[in-house]
N, C-alpha and C positions, 0 to 999 in steps of 0.2 A: 491384757496381762500375758498372753501367749499367742502363738500363731493359731492355735485351735480356738481360742476364745472368741475370735472375731467372727464367729458364725452368726452374724446378724440375720434376722428373719427375712431372707431374701427370696427372690422369685426363681431360684434354681436349687437343685439338690447339692448338698455337700456330702459326699459319700464316705463310706468307711475306708479305713486306711489299707486294708487288704485288697490288693489289685483284683484278685479273682472274685471276691465278694462284691466289690464295688462294680465290676463289670456286669455281674449277674443282676444286681439291683438296677443298674442303668438300663439294662435290657428290659427288665420288667416295667420300669417307668416309661421307657420309650414305647413299649407294646401298649401300655395303657393310653398314651397320647394318640397312637395310631387308631386305637379302637374308638376313642373319643371323637377324633376327626371324621371317622367313618360312621358316626352315629350308632356305633355298636355298643350301646350303653351297658348291657349285661357283661360283656367282656371287659369294658372299662372298669366296672365295679370289681370284677374278679382280679384284674391286674393291680388295682389300688389296694385291695385287701391283702394281696400277696406282698406288695411293696411295704405296706404297714407292718406286716409280720416280720419282714426282713430288717426294717429300720423303723422301730416303733417311735412314736412321739415326735416325728418330724413335722413341722407346721405345713410345709408345702405338700407332703404326701397326705396329711390329714385334711387339708383344704380340698384336695382332689378327691379324697375318699368321701367327704361330705357332699361334694358335687355329684359323685357317682351314685350315692344313695338317693339324692334328690331326683336325678334324672331317671332313676329306676322306681320312683314313687315310693321309696322307703323313707317317708318324711321324718318320722320321729328318730330314726337312726341317724339321719342327716343332721338334725338339730343337735343331737347328743355329741356328734363328732365336732361340729362347728363350735360348740361351747368350749371344747378343749382348745381349739385353735385360738379362740378369742382372747384367752388369758395369756397366750404366747405372743400373739400379734393382733392387737386391737385394730389394726389398719385393714383387716380383711374386708373386702368389698361384698357386702351381702345383697347389693342391687344387681349383681352380675346375673345374666340370663340363666346361668346354671342353677340358680336357686329360685326360679320363677314358680316352681311347684310348691314352694314352702310359704308363699306370700299369704295364704289364707289360714296359716296355722298359728294358733295363739302362742305356743312356745317359741316360735320364730320371732314374733313381735317382741316377746320378752327378751330374747337374745339380742335384738337390735338395741333395746334399752340398756342391756348390760354392756354392750360394746360402747355405747355413748358414754356410759359412766366410766368405763375403763380408760377412755381417752381424756377424761377430765383431769385437770391439774389438781394435785394435792400438795400443799406446801405447808410444812411445819418448820422448815429451816430458815436461817438467816445467813447472810454472807459473813464469814469469819475474816477472810482476807483474800487478796488477789496477788498472784505472783508477778514480779516485775517483768521477767523475760518470757515472752510468749513462745519462744522456741525451746523451752525446757522439755516439753512433753512430760509432765509429772505423772507418776503412777502410784508410788507408795508414800505414806505419811505416818509419822509417829510423834507423840507428845512426850516431852520430858518435864515432869512436874517440878523437879528440884530447881530448874532454871526458868520455868514457865516459857518454854520455847518449843517450836515444832521443827521437825526435820522432814524434808521432802526430797524424794529421789527423782532424778531426771533420767529418762530413757535416752533422749536425744543427745544430751550433753555429757552423759556418763558421770554425773556428779551428784553430791548431796548438798542441799542448801539448808541453812538455818534461818528460821523466821521468828522474830521476837513478838511480844504481845501487841505491838503497834503495827505489825505487818511488814516490818523492815527485813529485807532479805540480804544474806551474804553467803558466800561459798563456805562450806564446811569441809568437804573432802572432794578432791578431783585429781585424776591422774590419766595420762594418755593410755595407759594399759588397763584401766578399768573397763568393765563391760557395762551394758545398760543396767541401771539401778532399778530393781523391781520392788519387791516387798521389803519393808523395814519392820524391825521389832526392837524394843528397848527392854533390857534387864535392869530394872530400877534398883534392885538390891546391890548389883555390882557396877552400876553406872556404865553399862555397855550398850552400844548401838550395834545391832546386827543388820546386815543388808545382803539379800540374795541378788546375784547379778547374772546376766545371761547375754550371750552374743545375739542381739536382735538386729535385723536388717535396718531398723529405723534409727539406730544409733550412728553417730558420726564415726567415720573410720572403719565401718564394717566391710569385711571381705568374706568371700565364701570359705576361705581357709579357717575362719573363726567359727563356722557353724558347729553347733553342739557344745561349744565351750561354756562353762558356767563355774561360778565359785561363790562362796560366802565370805563376806568381809566382817571384821570385828573392830569397832572403834572404842577408844577410851573417851568418855564424854567429859570427864573432869579435865584431862590434859588436851583434849581435842586432837588426838593422833590415832593413826592406824596401829592396831596391836597385832593382828594376825590375818592371814588369808588362808582360806580352806578351799582349794580347788577340787572339782570333780575330776577324777583321773580314771582313765581306762574305759570310759563310756561317754556317750553324748547325754546332755541333759538340757532342759529349759526350766530353770528355777524361777517360779513366778511369785510365790508367797512363802512366808515362814511364820513359825510360832515358837515361843519359848515355854517349856514346861515349868511348873512350880519349882523344880529342882535345878533349873538352868540349862537343860538340854535343848538344843536348837534343831528344829525339824523344818524341812522345806518340801514343797510340792513341785514335781517336775511333770510337765504336761506334754511331753513328746508323745504323739499318737502311737508311734511304734513301740513305745515302752513307758507307759505311765507308771510312776513310782514315787514313793516318799523317800527323801534323803535325810541323813542326820550328820551333824558335825561330829567328827571324831577328833577330839582335841589332842589326844596322845599321838595319833598318826599325822595330824596336821592336814587332814583332808576332809572333804564331804563325801560320804559314801552311801550307797543304797541301803535303806533300812527295811523297806517293804515294797515288793513288786505288786502292782495292781493292774494286771493285764486285762481284767474284765471291764475296766473303765477306759475312758478315752481322753479326757482333758481335765486334769486335776487343777483346782484353783485354790480358793481360800482355805485356811487352816485356823482352828481355834480350839483351845482347851476349855473343858468345863472347870468349875472353880477348884475342884479337888485335884485335877490333873489326871484323873483316872481314864477319862475319855478324851479323844482327839476327834473333833468334828471336821469333816472334809467335804468340800463342794466339788462335784464333778459337773462340768459345764453341760453335759448331755443327760447324765443319768440321775442327778439329784444329790441329796445330802446323805452322808454316811457317818457312822461313829466307829472309832477304832479303839478297842480295849488295849490300853498301853501295856498291860501285863502279859497278855497272850497273843496280841496282834489280831484278834478276831475282829472282822469288819462286818458291820450290820447296816443295812439300808434303813434310813429313817422313813417310816410310813407316814402318809399324808392324808388326812381326812378333809382337807379343804380343796376348793376348786383351783387354788393357785398352784401352778406347776413348780416343782423344786428344781428348776433348770435355768440355764442362762445366768447362773450366779458367779460373780467374781469374788469380791470380798465377803468374808463370813466371820461373824463375831458373836461370842457367847456373852450374854448379859442378863443376870438375874433370871435364870430359867427361860430365857428367850434366845433366839438366834436372830441377829441383825444381818440381813442379806442385801448386798448391792447387786442389782440385776441389770446387766447391760446386754444380755442376750435375749431380752424380751422387748416388745414394743407396746407402750412407751417405756423408756428407761425408768427405773424406780428403785427406791430403798424400802425394804419390807421388814417388818418385825413378825417373826414366827414364834408362837408360844409352844413350848415343849410340854406335852402332856405325859401321862403315865406310859411307862415302857418305851420311852424315846420315840414318841409319835408327835407329829405336828397337829395340834388340836384347833388352832385358830391363827389368823393372820390379820395384820392391818398395814395400810400404806403409811409410811412416814413422809416420804416425798415421792411424787410421781409426775411425769410429763412436764417437768419444769423446762422453760425455754432455754435456760443456761446449761442444761444437761447435755454436753457434747457427747461424753461417754463417762459415766461414773465408774470408779474403779475400786480403790481401797480406802480404808478409814482408820481412825484411832479414837481412843477415849480420853477424856479428862473428867473423872468421876462420872456424873450422869450426863455429860455432854459428849456427843458423838460428832466428830469432824470427818469429812470425806472429800476426796478429789472428785469434783463434779463434772469436769470436761476434759478428760485425757484425750488428746487428739489422734487416736488411732486411725480415724477416717480422713485425716487431713494430709495424707501423703499421696504423691503421684506414683506411677508404676515403677519408678526408679528410687523410691523411698526418699524423695525430697519433700520437705514440708511446703505446702502451698500457702503462700501468704494470705490469700483471700479466704482460706478455710480455717486457719488456726487462730485461736484467741488466747489471751492471757489465762493462765490457770486460775480457776476459782475453787476455793475451799469453803464448803458450806458447813453450818453448825446446827445440830439437832439437840434439843433437850429431851431426854428420855424419861 
């Protein structure tokens, strides 16, 4: 959904945006590696503890921290850390010699069973339809109940397609000067389709001169025409998702690491302008209002889920009493006191239902879909009453270094359907 979003659980560090902080963290991480290679395990532990304090909740740092605890015979501390890693990346290799000291520990055996369970497929969805053109690179999707049709946005082709109940696809909106189509949202009361767009290197016609350009488009669904364009002016943005308040106000998340912020369409000025700066966060993703519209829930790819009081703009981090991390979330949707999260920053990919408890805490969770073979990278979704539809295989990983789609890696877009 954005350039920061693609922080898959990889075998190297993706560091903070500040160059001086990143260099310091890199130095600490490198010092830890040198200590490890020299069998200086006390210093290895010291450096990994320091790295974890500088960049909390990073699966690579945590994996090394667990190894450092193990090598220093701090067995229970090692297992506790590795449990955290497991829910972020179930592909962690517990047979590695770094963990030989844990083999006789009962909690470690339980952790192995937990990881095996986390890797298991959970399927509650069925295929809704498949998109005709495998080069679309779908991202956002919306359902329009009055016509029983779906709208799907294309990053690669910079267009929106319309899909009927039989899965037939046709172009709805396309222009050479559009940007990559990201999140979509429909105002059913006014029969309007809103689309946030961004200059993404994966789109056709991208040049470096377009970097930072973004705008929100508004379409009349009855007449099927473009009504208005609301560009971001005077600053760079990467608009990835949007949400419409009960009163019809349109908000979008911008995930530029140097300036994460929420934007709002100013219909009088004809622009999209910054509404709330969120400098303490790093990669803003899904947005969703609660039923009353008093709260706007926001997913940050690294830091978790937050609620924003729409009256005073106060931001509150959602506390979590479950072992499931509130990170790696792309699409986020409020549904009957639950939050539906599409997680493509965790391994395996998954769609999770979180239950909101008292005082805006996550009290429980369950997997709706997990580790499906067709999950290339799940991104965004939409509702039709109690049915939830989502893009299951957006091909972010199917490009070469020059942002050309690789034919052997890209598949036709698949839309899956869940009954909630």
